[in-house]
N, C-alpha and C positions, 0 to 999 in steps of 0.2 A: 379155457387155453393159456398156454404159457405168454406172457409178455413179452417185449421185445428185451427189457430189461433182464428179466429171468433169462432169456436164451442166450442173454451176451454173457451172464455169469457163466453159465454153462461153459461155452465158448472158451473164456479166458481161461477159468481152471483147466480146461483140458489143452489147452496151445502152452500154460506157463510149469505145465507140470516136468515137475525134474530140475525147474530153473534154479538157478543162483537164490541160496533163501531171502538174499537182500532185496533179491526183485521178483520174488515168487508170487504167487494168487495172495499168501495172507499182506504182502504188501498192496498191493491191489485193493483187496475187499479193508484195509485201514484208511488207504485214502477215499476210496469210496464212502464211507462211513464219516469220515474227517469231513468232506464237501459237501455231502448231505446236512451234517450238525450245522456248519457256513452259510449253506444256503438257505437256510432255514430264517439267518440273518438279512438277507439278500433279496429285491424282488427281479429273479431271475428266472430262464426257463431251465424248469427242473429238468427236463428229458434228457436236455445236451449234456449238462453239468454229471448226471450220473451216466450216460453214454462215454463221454471224455473221461470222467475218472476210473471206468471200469477197461479201454481201450489203451489209456494213454502212455502203457509199458506193454504193449503185446508184441512190440521187437525194439526191444531196448537197443540204439546203438552200438552201445559197447559190447554185445555180445553178438554184434553183425559186422565186425570188421567198419565199424563209424559207419555203417552206411544208413542215412536219416530217411530214404524214400519206401523202406519198407516195412513201417507201421502203419502210414496214411494208406500204401498199399492194400495192406490185409484189412485193414479197418473198413475202407471204402467197401471192399467188395463183401466182406460180411455184411453192413448195413444193408447194402441193397439188395442183398438176398433177404435180408428179414422187411425190405419194402418200406425203409424206412425212407421219409422224402426227401428230396436232394435237397434244399435248404437245411432240413437239420443236420444232414450228411455233411456238408460245408461247414455245417458251426463247428461240429464236432472235430472233422481234419483242422481246422485254423488250430482249436485248443491242442490237440496232440503236435501239432508242426511247432508249436511257439511254446510250448512249458519249460523247456528244458532249460538249465540253469545255465548251460554253456551258452549257449545261443544269446543268451540274456543282452549283448551288445549290435543282438538286432531286432531286438524288440519290438513290437510293434507300439507305436506312440499313444496310441489311446485303444489299448486291448480289451478285449469284449469283458464285459462284467461274469463270464462263463468259465474263461481264461485264469481271469484274476481269481475265480473260487477254487479250481482245482489245482491252480498254481499255488497257490498257500496249501490246501491240504498236502496235499505230494511233499513240500518245502518242509510241511511240520511232521511230516513223518520220517523225515533224513537229522533232525534234529532231536533233543530230550536223550532220553532212557536207551529209546530203540531206534533213533538214530544213532548212539555209539553203539550198541551190539550190529548192526547195520555196516556200518564204516569199519570195524573191524572185523567182520566174515567176510565182506568184499576184499581188505587187502591180503586176509588170508587167501583168498581164493585168488589173489593176483601173486601172493607169495612174497608181498611188499615188506619192506623191513615195519616193523613195528614202532619204532621208533629210533633215531640216532640221533645224536645232542650236535653234531658235525653238520648236518643237511639242514640248510633255512629253508622254512616256507616262502614256495615262490608265488609272491601274491601278484604278480602283474602279467598271469600268462594269459596267453592268446589262447583260441579257441581250438586252434588246432593243438597247441602245447598242452592245453589241459585234458585233447581226448589220448594224448600219447604219454603220458603223467604219471609214472611210476614211483612217486617219492611215498616219504612214510606214511602209515594210517594218523599218527597225530598230526603232521602238518596238514592232512585233509582237512582238519577241525578250523585252521585257521584262513588253508586253501579254497572254503567251502562254508562249511557248517555254521563259521562264527557269524558270517557276513548272513544269513538267512532272514535272521530274526529284523534287520533295517530293511528288508526286500518284503515284505507283504504287503498286500494289495488293499486288505477288509479290514473291519476294525477286529471284530470277531477272529481272524487269523492272528493280529500283532497280537492280540490279548494271550494266545495258545502258544503261539512262539517265544511269550516272553520266559513263564516259567522253565518251558525246556531248552531255552539258552542257559537260564539260571543254574538249570541241573549239569549243564556240562561246561560249564564256569571249574564249579566245585571241584568233579571229574576230574579235571586236569589240575587242579590243584592238588588232588590227592595223588595223582598217576604222579605228577613232578618231585612227590615228597617220598612218595614208593620208589621210584626211579633213583633217586638219590639217598636214600637210605638214612631219609633223613629222620 
């Protein structure tokens, strides 16, 4: 008999078929693996961590006109269908509703440990070599400029400005990716983020050298 986790994997794979490559099943799978790796070092609810990691991008608002209510609705309906206890469902929805970088201004004062773990996992997948690849893939998907020296990064964006931003891909490093290392919650997450952060700094150095034909 298949477990709830197995059924969730199948459900997510089916729902995200054909999704933009930075937010597809493979992104979910990496975040799931990262979350499990971080969870090994924490005394947490493993089921909540895994279900939250698997469902966290089931309906990313970026691809649904900014609507942040779709993912919790889809997730609740699926988990109820799987006869997951209400208490567990609420904990999973709490993670899904609070994981996003753009919502950090309204972040819970005392986030659950499960949110901290899955949030770290999601943010780790946004940096390093994979993060660079995802960022350029999404920039191409949006037809954003790769880089324009005349356009400065916008570091003080509100949530609404961030959601509507169509800046350059390189600016996105300064507006989000390079900030993530210092936003990690867990000790394991901090260690994993450090190496990936340094990789991005080296990439940017090389990018500017090549751009300027140094």
